[in-house]
PQR file with spaces between the fields and no chain letter, atoms N, CA, C, O and H, PARSE charges and radii, in Angstrom:
ATOM       1  N    MET     1       3.526   -0.524  -10.400 -0.4000 1.5000
ATOM       2  CA   MET     1       4.603   -1.226  -11.055 -0.0000 2.0000
ATOM       3  C    MET     1       4.309   -2.720  -11.065  0.5500 1.7000
ATOM       4  O    MET     1       4.662   -3.415  -12.018 -0.5500 1.4000
ATOM       5  N    LEU     2       3.674   -3.212  -10.028 -0.4000 1.5000
ATOM       6  CA   LEU     2       3.308   -4.629   -9.980 -0.0000 2.0000
ATOM       7  C    LEU     2       2.341   -4.970  -11.108  0.5500 1.7000
ATOM       8  O    LEU     2       2.528   -5.965  -11.809 -0.5500 1.4000
ATOM       9  H    LEU     2       3.387   -2.647   -9.254  0.4000 1.0000
ATOM      10  N    LEU     3       1.321   -4.161  -11.283 -0.4000 1.5000
ATOM      11  CA   LEU     3       0.357   -4.418  -12.355 -0.0000 2.0000
ATOM      12  C    LEU     3       1.014   -4.329  -13.723  0.5500 1.7000
ATOM      13  O    LEU     3       0.714   -5.132  -14.606 -0.5500 1.4000
ATOM      14  H    LEU     3       1.168   -3.353  -10.713  0.4000 1.0000
ATOM      15  N    LEU     4       1.898   -3.370  -13.908 -0.4000 1.5000
ATOM      16  CA   LEU     4       2.580   -3.245  -15.188 -0.0000 2.0000
ATOM      17  C    LEU     4       3.500   -4.434  -15.435  0.5500 1.7000
ATOM      18  O    LEU     4       3.644   -4.870  -16.577 -0.5500 1.4000
ATOM      19  H    LEU     4       2.142   -2.717  -13.190  0.4000 1.0000
ATOM      20  N    GLY     5       4.121   -4.962  -14.395 -0.4000 1.5000
ATOM      21  CA   GLY     5       4.944   -6.156  -14.546 -0.0000 2.0000
ATOM      22  C    GLY     5       4.123   -7.370  -14.932  0.5500 1.7000
ATOM      23  O    GLY     5       4.543   -8.173  -15.765 -0.5500 1.4000
ATOM      24  H    GLY     5       4.004   -4.608  -13.468  0.4000 1.0000
ATOM      25  N    VAL     6       2.953   -7.503  -14.328 -0.4000 1.5000
ATOM      26  CA   VAL     6       2.077   -8.642  -14.655 -0.0000 2.0000
ATOM      27  C    VAL     6       1.531   -8.502  -16.068  0.5500 1.7000
ATOM      28  O    VAL     6       1.562   -9.457  -16.845 -0.5500 1.4000
ATOM      29  H    VAL     6       2.612   -6.851  -13.651  0.4000 1.0000
ATOM      30  N    PHE     7       1.028   -7.309  -16.408 -0.4000 1.5000
ATOM      31  CA   PHE     7       0.487   -7.105  -17.751 -0.0000 2.0000
ATOM      32  C    PHE     7       1.581   -7.201  -18.810  0.5500 1.7000
ATOM      33  O    PHE     7       1.322   -7.675  -19.916 -0.5500 1.4000
ATOM      34  H    PHE     7       1.002   -6.534  -15.777  0.4000 1.0000
ATOM      35  N    GLY     8       2.786   -6.767  -18.496 -0.4000 1.5000
ATOM      36  CA   GLY     8       3.887   -6.864  -19.444 -0.0000 2.0000
ATOM      37  C    GLY     8       4.304   -8.300  -19.694  0.5500 1.7000
ATOM      38  O    GLY     8       4.737   -8.643  -20.795 -0.5500 1.4000
ATOM      39  H    GLY     8       2.996   -6.383  -17.597  0.4000 1.0000
ATOM      40  N    ALA     9       4.175   -9.142  -18.674 -0.4000 1.5000
ATOM      41  CA   ALA     9       4.538  -10.553  -18.827 -0.0000 2.0000
ATOM      42  C    ALA     9       3.583  -11.271  -19.780  0.5500 1.7000
ATOM      43  O    ALA     9       3.979  -12.216  -20.463 -0.5500 1.4000
ATOM      44  H    ALA     9       3.824   -8.863  -17.781  0.4000 1.0000
ATOM      45  N    VAL    10       2.330  -10.826  -19.828 -0.4000 1.5000
ATOM      46  CA   VAL    10       1.373  -11.459  -20.734 -0.0000 2.0000
ATOM      47  C    VAL    10       1.274  -10.746  -22.074  0.5500 1.7000
ATOM      48  O    VAL    10       0.546  -11.200  -22.957 -0.5500 1.4000
ATOM      49  H    VAL    10       2.008  -10.058  -19.273  0.4000 1.0000
ATOM      50  N    GLY    11       1.990   -9.638  -22.244 -0.4000 1.5000
ATOM      51  CA   GLY    11       2.023   -8.962  -23.531 -0.0000 2.0000
ATOM      52  C    GLY    11       1.038   -7.831  -23.699  0.5500 1.7000
ATOM      53  O    GLY    11       0.807   -7.381  -24.821 -0.5500 1.4000
ATOM      54  H    GLY    11       2.581   -9.269  -21.527  0.4000 1.0000
ATOM      55  N    VAL    12       0.449   -7.356  -22.613 -0.4000 1.5000
ATOM      56  CA   VAL    12      -0.478   -6.229  -22.672 -0.0000 2.0000
ATOM      57  C    VAL    12       0.291   -4.975  -22.259  0.5500 1.7000
ATOM      58  O    VAL    12       1.209   -5.061  -21.443 -0.5500 1.4000
ATOM      59  H    VAL    12       0.637   -7.722  -21.701  0.4000 1.0000
ATOM      60  N    TYR    13      -0.064   -3.820  -22.805 -0.4000 1.5000
ATOM      61  CA   TYR    13       0.566   -2.532  -22.490 -0.0000 2.0000
ATOM      62  C    TYR    13       2.072   -2.565  -22.755  0.5500 1.7000
ATOM      63  O    TYR    13       2.861   -2.141  -21.910 -0.5500 1.4000
ATOM      64  H    TYR    13      -0.809   -3.751  -23.468  0.4000 1.0000
ATOM      65  N    GLU    14       2.463   -3.058  -23.907 -0.4000 1.5000
ATOM      66  CA   GLU    14       3.886   -3.179  -24.222 -0.0000 2.0000
ATOM      67  C    GLU    14       4.569   -1.824  -24.321  0.5500 1.7000
ATOM      68  O    GLU    14       5.752   -1.711  -24.002 -0.5500 1.4000
ATOM      69  H    GLU    14       1.822   -3.402  -24.593  0.4000 1.0000
ATOM      70  N    GLY    15       3.856   -0.803  -24.753 -0.4000 1.5000
ATOM      71  CA   GLY    15       4.428    0.543  -24.825 -0.0000 2.0000
ATOM      72  C    GLY    15       4.738    1.090  -23.438  0.5500 1.7000
ATOM      73  O    GLY    15       5.792    1.689  -23.224 -0.5500 1.4000
ATOM      74  H    GLY    15       2.895   -0.895  -25.013  0.4000 1.0000
ATOM      75  N    ALA    16       3.829    0.888  -22.504 -0.4000 1.5000
ATOM      76  CA   ALA    16       4.050    1.348  -21.133 -0.0000 2.0000
ATOM      77  C    ALA    16       5.186    0.563  -20.477  0.5500 1.7000
ATOM      78  O    ALA    16       5.967    1.126  -19.710 -0.5500 1.4000
ATOM      79  H    ALA    16       2.972    0.401  -22.677  0.4000 1.0000
ATOM      80  N    VAL    17       5.278   -0.719  -20.773 -0.4000 1.5000
ATOM      81  CA   VAL    17       6.363   -1.541  -20.231 -0.0000 2.0000
ATOM      82  C    VAL    17       7.703   -1.058  -20.775  0.5500 1.7000
ATOM      83  O    VAL    17       8.688   -1.012  -20.038 -0.5500 1.4000
ATOM      84  H    VAL    17       4.643   -1.176  -21.396  0.4000 1.0000
ATOM      85  N    ALA    18       7.752   -0.701  -22.049 -0.4000 1.5000
ATOM      86  CA   ALA    18       8.993   -0.191  -22.639 -0.0000 2.0000
ATOM      87  C    ALA    18       9.400    1.128  -21.989  0.5500 1.7000
ATOM      88  O    ALA    18      10.582    1.348  -21.726 -0.5500 1.4000
ATOM      89  H    ALA    18       6.952   -0.738  -22.648  0.4000 1.0000
ATOM      90  N    MET    19       8.430    2.008  -21.728 -0.4000 1.5000
ATOM      91  CA   MET    19       8.747    3.271  -21.051 -0.0000 2.0000
ATOM      92  C    MET    19       9.229    3.033  -19.629  0.5500 1.7000
ATOM      93  O    MET    19      10.163    3.694  -19.176 -0.5500 1.4000
ATOM      94  H    MET    19       7.470    1.829  -21.942  0.4000 1.0000
ATOM      95  N    MET    20       8.607    2.100  -18.919 -0.4000 1.5000
ATOM      96  CA   MET    20       9.018    1.798  -17.549 -0.0000 2.0000
ATOM      97  C    MET    20      10.426    1.219  -17.526  0.5500 1.7000
ATOM      98  O    MET    20      11.199    1.501  -16.610 -0.5500 1.4000
ATOM      99  H    MET    20       7.848    1.563  -19.287  0.4000 1.0000
ATOM     100  N    GLU    21      10.765    0.411  -18.526 -0.4000 1.5000
ATOM     101  CA   GLU    21      12.119   -0.140  -18.609 -0.0000 2.0000
ATOM     102  C    GLU    21      13.140    0.970  -18.858  0.5500 1.7000
ATOM     103  O    GLU    21      14.278    0.866  -18.401 -0.5500 1.4000
ATOM     104  H    GLU    21      10.138    0.182  -19.270  0.4000 1.0000
ATOM     105  N    GLN    22      12.758    2.028  -19.572 -0.4000 1.5000
ATOM     106  CA   GLN    22      13.661    3.156  -19.803 -0.0000 2.0000
ATOM     107  C    GLN    22      13.845    3.978  -18.539  0.5500 1.7000
ATOM     108  O    GLN    22      14.952    4.439  -18.263 -0.5500 1.4000
ATOM     109  H    GLN    22      11.834    2.113  -19.943  0.4000 1.0000
ATOM     110  N    TRP    23      12.783    4.173  -17.766 -0.4000 1.5000
ATOM     111  CA   TRP    23      12.827    5.050  -16.602 -0.0000 2.0000
ATOM     112  C    TRP    23      13.466    4.395  -15.390  0.5500 1.7000
ATOM     113  O    TRP    23      14.117    5.065  -14.588 -0.5500 1.4000
ATOM     114  H    TRP    23      11.883    3.799  -17.991  0.4000 1.0000
ATOM     115  N    HIS    24      13.280    3.075  -15.254 -0.4000 1.5000
ATOM     116  CA   HIS    24      13.794    2.369  -14.078 -0.0000 2.0000
ATOM     117  C    HIS    24      14.903    1.415  -14.488  0.5500 1.7000
ATOM     118  O    HIS    24      14.773    0.676  -15.464 -0.5500 1.4000
ATOM     119  H    HIS    24      12.752    2.530  -15.905  0.4000 1.0000
ATOM     120  N    LEU    25      15.976    1.436  -13.747 -0.4000 1.5000
ATOM     121  CA   LEU    25      17.170    0.678  -14.089 -0.0000 2.0000
ATOM     122  C    LEU    25      16.953   -0.826  -13.982  0.5500 1.7000
ATOM     123  O    LEU    25      17.464   -1.577  -14.813 -0.5500 1.4000
ATOM     124  H    LEU    25      16.082    2.037  -12.955  0.4000 1.0000
ATOM     125  N    PHE    26      16.207   -1.286  -12.976 -0.4000 1.5000
ATOM     126  CA   PHE    26      16.090   -2.715  -12.704 -0.0000 2.0000
ATOM     127  C    PHE    26      14.776   -3.335  -13.162  0.5500 1.7000
ATOM     128  O    PHE    26      14.609   -4.547  -13.025 -0.5500 1.4000
ATOM     129  H    PHE    26      15.791   -0.676  -12.301  0.4000 1.0000
ATOM     130  N    PHE    27      13.834   -2.559  -13.700 -0.4000 1.5000
ATOM     131  CA   PHE    27      12.528   -3.101  -14.062 -0.0000 2.0000
ATOM     132  C    PHE    27      12.601   -3.924  -15.336  0.5500 1.7000
ATOM     133  O    PHE    27      13.177   -3.491  -16.334 -0.5500 1.4000
ATOM     134  H    PHE    27      13.969   -1.574  -13.811  0.4000 1.0000
ATOM     135  N    GLU    28      12.014   -5.115  -15.295 -0.4000 1.5000
ATOM     136  CA   GLU    28      11.778   -5.983  -16.441 -0.0000 2.0000
ATOM     137  C    GLU    28      10.452   -6.697  -16.207  0.5500 1.7000
ATOM     138  O    GLU    28      10.049   -6.854  -15.054 -0.5500 1.4000
ATOM     139  H    GLU    28      11.546   -5.467  -14.485  0.4000 1.0000
ATOM     140  N    PRO    29       9.762   -7.131  -17.252 -0.5600 1.5000
ATOM     141  CA   PRO    29       8.481   -7.818  -17.050  0.2800 2.0000
ATOM     142  C    PRO    29       8.661   -9.281  -16.627  0.5500 1.7000
ATOM     143  O    PRO    29       8.028  -10.173  -17.193 -0.5500 1.4000
ATOM     144  N    THR    30       9.507   -9.523  -15.651 -0.4000 1.5000
ATOM     145  CA   THR    30       9.674  -10.841  -15.041 -0.0000 2.0000
ATOM     146  C    THR    30       9.403  -10.681  -13.551  0.5500 1.7000
ATOM     147  O    THR    30       9.249   -9.559  -13.067 -0.5500 1.4000
ATOM     148  H    THR    30      10.021   -8.798  -15.192  0.4000 1.0000
ATOM     149  N    VAL    31       9.344  -11.769  -12.833 -0.4000 1.5000
ATOM     150  CA   VAL    31       9.084  -11.698  -11.395 -0.0000 2.0000
ATOM     151  C    VAL    31      10.215  -10.955  -10.689  0.5500 1.7000
ATOM     152  O    VAL    31       9.968  -10.049   -9.894 -0.5500 1.4000
ATOM     153  H    VAL    31       9.469  -12.680  -13.226  0.4000 1.0000
ATOM     154  N    VAL    32      11.455  -11.341  -10.983 -0.4000 1.5000
ATOM     155  CA   VAL    32      12.603  -10.708  -10.340 -0.0000 2.0000
ATOM     156  C    VAL    32      12.716   -9.240  -10.761  0.5500 1.7000
ATOM     157  O    VAL    32      13.002   -8.380   -9.927 -0.5500 1.4000
ATOM     158  H    VAL    32      11.655  -12.077  -11.629  0.4000 1.0000
ATOM     159  N    GLY    33      12.498   -8.952  -12.028 -0.4000 1.5000
ATOM     160  CA   GLY    33      12.563   -7.583  -12.512 -0.0000 2.0000
ATOM     161  C    GLY    33      11.485   -6.697  -11.929  0.5500 1.7000
ATOM     162  O    GLY    33      11.730   -5.523  -11.649 -0.5500 1.4000
ATOM     163  H    GLY    33      12.265   -9.650  -12.705  0.4000 1.0000
ATOM     164  N    THR    34      10.293   -7.243  -11.742 -0.4000 1.5000
ATOM     165  CA   THR    34       9.204   -6.476  -11.145 -0.0000 2.0000
ATOM     166  C    THR    34       9.498   -6.164   -9.686  0.5500 1.7000
ATOM     167  O    THR    34       9.302   -5.032   -9.245 -0.5500 1.4000
ATOM     168  H    THR    34      10.095   -8.196  -11.969  0.4000 1.0000
ATOM     169  N    VAL    35       9.963   -7.147   -8.937 -0.4000 1.5000
ATOM     170  CA   VAL    35      10.294   -6.918   -7.527 -0.0000 2.0000
ATOM     171  C    VAL    35      11.460   -5.937   -7.411  0.5500 1.7000
ATOM     172  O    VAL    35      11.439   -5.053   -6.554 -0.5500 1.4000
ATOM     173  H    VAL    35      10.122   -8.067   -9.296  0.4000 1.0000
ATOM     174  N    ALA    36      12.468   -6.082   -8.257 -0.4000 1.5000
ATOM     175  CA   ALA    36      13.612   -5.168   -8.221 -0.0000 2.0000
ATOM     176  C    ALA    36      13.184   -3.746   -8.574  0.5500 1.7000
ATOM     177  O    ALA    36      13.661   -2.788   -7.967 -0.5500 1.4000
ATOM     178  H    ALA    36      12.485   -6.800   -8.953  0.4000 1.0000
ATOM     179  N    GLY    37      12.303   -3.604   -9.534 -0.4000 1.5000
ATOM     180  CA   GLY    37      11.787   -2.285   -9.885 -0.0000 2.0000
ATOM     181  C    GLY    37      10.984   -1.671   -8.760  0.5500 1.7000
ATOM     182  O    GLY    37      11.062   -0.465   -8.526 -0.5500 1.4000
ATOM     183  H    GLY    37      11.915   -4.382  -10.027  0.4000 1.0000
ATOM     184  N    MET    38      10.204   -2.496   -8.054 -0.4000 1.5000
ATOM     185  CA   MET    38       9.429   -1.990   -6.921 -0.0000 2.0000
ATOM     186  C    MET    38      10.351   -1.542   -5.781  0.5500 1.7000
ATOM     187  O    MET    38      10.101   -0.524   -5.136 -0.5500 1.4000
ATOM     188  H    MET    38      10.141   -3.476   -8.244  0.4000 1.0000
ATOM     189  N    VAL    39      11.407   -2.302   -5.544 -0.4000 1.5000
ATOM     190  CA   VAL    39      12.369   -1.915   -4.500 -0.0000 2.0000
ATOM     191  C    VAL    39      13.072   -0.625   -4.901  0.5500 1.7000
ATOM     192  O    VAL    39      13.250    0.271   -4.076 -0.5500 1.4000
ATOM     193  H    VAL    39      11.611   -3.128   -6.068  0.4000 1.0000
ATOM     194  N    GLU    40      13.471   -0.530   -6.158 -0.4000 1.5000
ATOM     195  CA   GLU    40      14.123    0.691   -6.640 -0.0000 2.0000
ATOM     196  C    GLU    40      13.200    1.898   -6.480  0.5500 1.7000
ATOM     197  O    GLU    40      13.632    2.948   -6.006 -0.5500 1.4000
ATOM     198  H    GLU    40      13.326   -1.258   -6.828  0.4000 1.0000
ATOM     199  N    ALA    41      11.942    1.758   -6.868 -0.4000 1.5000
ATOM     200  CA   ALA    41      10.992    2.856   -6.743 -0.0000 2.0000
ATOM     201  C    ALA    41      10.761    3.225   -5.283  0.5500 1.7000
ATOM     202  O    ALA    41      10.603    4.404   -4.966 -0.5500 1.4000
ATOM     203  H    ALA    41      11.591    0.904   -7.254  0.4000 1.0000
ATOM     204  N    ALA    42      10.740    2.234   -4.384 -0.4000 1.5000
ATOM     205  CA   ALA    42      10.563    2.521   -2.958 -0.0000 2.0000
ATOM     206  C    ALA    42      11.742    3.303   -2.397  0.5500 1.7000
ATOM     207  O    ALA    42      11.558    4.232   -1.610 -0.5500 1.4000
ATOM     208  H    ALA    42      10.869    1.276   -4.641  0.4000 1.0000
ATOM     209  N    VAL    43      12.944    2.931   -2.799 -0.4000 1.5000
ATOM     210  CA   VAL    43      14.140    3.637   -2.317 -0.0000 2.0000
ATOM     211  C    VAL    43      14.158    5.072   -2.840  0.5500 1.7000
ATOM     212  O    VAL    43      14.413    6.008   -2.082 -0.5500 1.4000
ATOM     213  H    VAL    43      13.093    2.176   -3.439  0.4000 1.0000
ATOM     214  N    ILE    44      13.891    5.241   -4.114 -0.4000 1.5000
ATOM     215  CA   ILE    44      13.867    6.585   -4.697 -0.0000 2.0000
ATOM     216  C    ILE    44      12.780    7.431   -4.032  0.5500 1.7000
ATOM     217  O    ILE    44      13.016    8.599   -3.723 -0.5500 1.4000
ATOM     218  H    ILE    44      13.683    4.480   -4.729  0.4000 1.0000
ATOM     219  N    SER    45      11.604    6.863   -3.809 -0.4000 1.5000
ATOM     220  CA   SER    45      10.511    7.592   -3.156 -0.0000 2.0000
ATOM     221  C    SER    45      10.879    7.975   -1.735  0.5500 1.7000
ATOM     222  O    SER    45      10.591    9.092   -1.304 -0.5500 1.4000
ATOM     223  H    SER    45      11.413    5.914   -4.059  0.4000 1.0000
ATOM     224  N    PHE    46      11.515    7.067   -0.994 -0.4000 1.5000
ATOM     225  CA   PHE    46      11.917    7.373    0.372 -0.0000 2.0000
ATOM     226  C    PHE    46      12.893    8.537    0.404  0.5500 1.7000
ATOM     227  O    PHE    46      12.746    9.448    1.219 -0.5500 1.4000
ATOM     228  H    PHE    46      11.749    6.160   -1.343  0.4000 1.0000
ATOM     229  N    VAL    47      13.882    8.515   -0.471 -0.4000 1.5000
ATOM     230  CA   VAL    47      14.886    9.586   -0.496 -0.0000 2.0000
ATOM     231  C    VAL    47      14.227   10.924   -0.839  0.5500 1.7000
ATOM     232  O    VAL    47      14.520   11.930   -0.193 -0.5500 1.4000
ATOM     233  H    VAL    47      14.001    7.774   -1.133  0.4000 1.0000
ATOM     234  N    LEU    48      13.356   10.955   -1.826 -0.4000 1.5000
ATOM     235  CA   LEU    48      12.701   12.204   -2.207 -0.0000 2.0000
ATOM     236  C    LEU    48      11.766   12.728   -1.122  0.5500 1.7000
ATOM     237  O    LEU    48      11.750   13.929   -0.852 -0.5500 1.4000
ATOM     238  H    LEU    48      13.119   10.138   -2.351  0.4000 1.0000
ATOM     239  N    VAL    49      10.995   11.853   -0.503 -0.4000 1.5000
ATOM     240  CA   VAL    49      10.084   12.293    0.561 -0.0000 2.0000
ATOM     241  C    VAL    49      10.867   12.746    1.782  0.5500 1.7000
ATOM     242  O    VAL    49      10.484   13.719    2.432 -0.5500 1.4000
ATOM     243  H    VAL    49      11.008   10.878   -0.722  0.4000 1.0000
ATOM     244  N    TYR    50      11.963   12.056    2.106 -0.4000 1.5000
ATOM     245  CA   TYR    50      12.796   12.455    3.238 -0.0000 2.0000
ATOM     246  C    TYR    50      13.405   13.836    2.989  0.5500 1.7000
ATOM     247  O    TYR    50      13.423   14.680    3.886 -0.5500 1.4000
ATOM     248  H    TYR    50      12.275   11.266    1.578  0.4000 1.0000
ATOM     249  N    ALA    51      13.906   14.067    1.765 -0.4000 1.5000
ATOM     250  CA   ALA    51      14.485   15.369    1.438 -0.0000 2.0000
ATOM     251  C    ALA    51      13.429   16.467    1.497  0.5500 1.7000
ATOM     252  O    ALA    51      13.702   17.564    1.985 -0.5500 1.4000
ATOM     253  H    ALA    51      13.891   13.381    1.037  0.4000 1.0000
ATOM     254  N    PHE    52      12.229   16.182    1.006 -0.4000 1.5000
ATOM     255  CA   PHE    52      11.145   17.159    1.071 -0.0000 2.0000
ATOM     256  C    PHE    52      10.776   17.463    2.518  0.5500 1.7000
ATOM     257  O    PHE    52      10.583   18.628    2.868 -0.5500 1.4000
ATOM     258  H    PHE    52      12.007   15.291    0.610  0.4000 1.0000
ATOM     259  N    ALA    53      10.673   16.441    3.368 -0.4000 1.5000
ATOM     260  CA   ALA    53      10.332   16.658    4.783 -0.0000 2.0000
ATOM     261  C    ALA    53      11.427   17.448    5.497  0.5500 1.7000
ATOM     262  O    ALA    53      11.136   18.319    6.317 -0.5500 1.4000
ATOM     263  H    ALA    53      10.830   15.495    3.084  0.4000 1.0000
ATOM     264  N    TRP    54      12.686   17.140    5.183 -0.4000 1.5000
ATOM     265  CA   TRP    54      13.792   17.875    5.794 -0.0000 2.0000
ATOM     266  C    TRP    54      13.745   19.347    5.393  0.5500 1.7000
ATOM     267  O    TRP    54      13.907   20.228    6.238 -0.5500 1.4000
ATOM     268  H    TRP    54      12.922   16.433    4.517  0.4000 1.0000
ATOM     269  N    LEU    55      13.522   19.613    4.105 -0.4000 1.5000
ATOM     270  CA   LEU    55      13.440   20.986    3.626 -0.0000 2.0000
ATOM     271  C    LEU    55      12.249   21.714    4.245  0.5500 1.7000
ATOM     272  O    LEU    55      12.364   22.876    4.635 -0.5500 1.4000
ATOM     273  H    LEU    55      13.391   18.897    3.419  0.4000 1.0000
ATOM     274  N    TYR    56      11.128   21.047    4.334 -0.4000 1.5000
ATOM     275  CA   TYR    56       9.933   21.636    4.932 -0.0000 2.0000
ATOM     276  C    TYR    56      10.194   22.012    6.388  0.5500 1.7000
ATOM     277  O    TYR    56       9.859   23.116    6.817 -0.5500 1.4000
ATOM     278  H    TYR    56      11.034   20.103    4.017  0.4000 1.0000
ATOM     279  N    ASN    57      10.790   21.095    7.144 -0.4000 1.5000
ATOM     280  CA   ASN    57      11.078   21.372    8.551 -0.0000 2.0000
ATOM     281  C    ASN    57      12.119   22.459    8.706  0.5500 1.7000
ATOM     282  O    ASN    57      12.044   23.251    9.645 -0.5500 1.4000
ATOM     283  H    ASN    57      11.062   20.198    6.796  0.4000 1.0000
ATOM     284  N    ALA    58      13.091   22.518    7.805 -0.4000 1.5000
ATOM     285  CA   ALA    58      14.103   23.571    7.885 -0.0000 2.0000
ATOM     286  C    ALA    58      13.501   24.941    7.615  0.5500 1.7000
ATOM     287  O    ALA    58      13.883   25.923    8.251 -0.5500 1.4000
ATOM     288  H    ALA    58      13.152   21.874    7.042  0.4000 1.0000
ATOM     289  N    LEU    59      12.581   25.014    6.692 -0.4000 1.5000
ATOM     290  CA   LEU    59      11.955   26.301    6.357 -0.0000 2.0000
ATOM     291  C    LEU    59      10.841   26.673    7.325  0.5500 1.7000
ATOM     292  O    LEU    59      10.469   27.843    7.404 -0.5500 1.4000
ATOM     293  H    LEU    59      12.271   24.216    6.174  0.4000 1.0000
ATOM     294  N    ALA    60      10.307   25.722    8.051 -0.4000 1.5000
ATOM     295  CA   ALA    60       9.205   25.985    8.985 -0.0000 2.0000
ATOM     296  C    ALA    60       9.683   26.650   10.273  0.5500 1.7000
ATOM     297  O    ALA    60       8.877   27.208   11.017 -0.5500 1.4000
ATOM     298  H    ALA    60      10.609   24.771    7.986  0.4000 1.0000
ATOM     299  N    ARG    61      10.974   26.595   10.538 -0.4000 1.5000
ATOM     300  CA   ARG    61      11.500   27.205   11.768 -0.0000 2.0000
ATOM     301  C    ARG    61      11.446   28.683   11.760  0.5500 1.7000
ATOM     302  O    ARG    61      11.855   29.321   12.730 -0.5500 1.4000
ATOM     303  H    ARG    61      11.629   26.142    9.933  0.4000 1.0000
C-alpha cells in the first residue's frame, strides 16, 4: 500500500490506485491517506488472522 500511495502521488498506476480507493475506506494517494490506509489494512488483517487462529485452536482440540 505504501508503494501504491507513492506511485499514485506521481501519477503512475492510476488504475490500481482507483481500485485501492474503492476497496479501502481511508486510502488516498496522499501522505495522510496512505498512512490511514495502511493502518486500516493492519487492523483488518489483525482481526482476520485472530479469527482464523481462534477457529484453528477451537477445532484442534
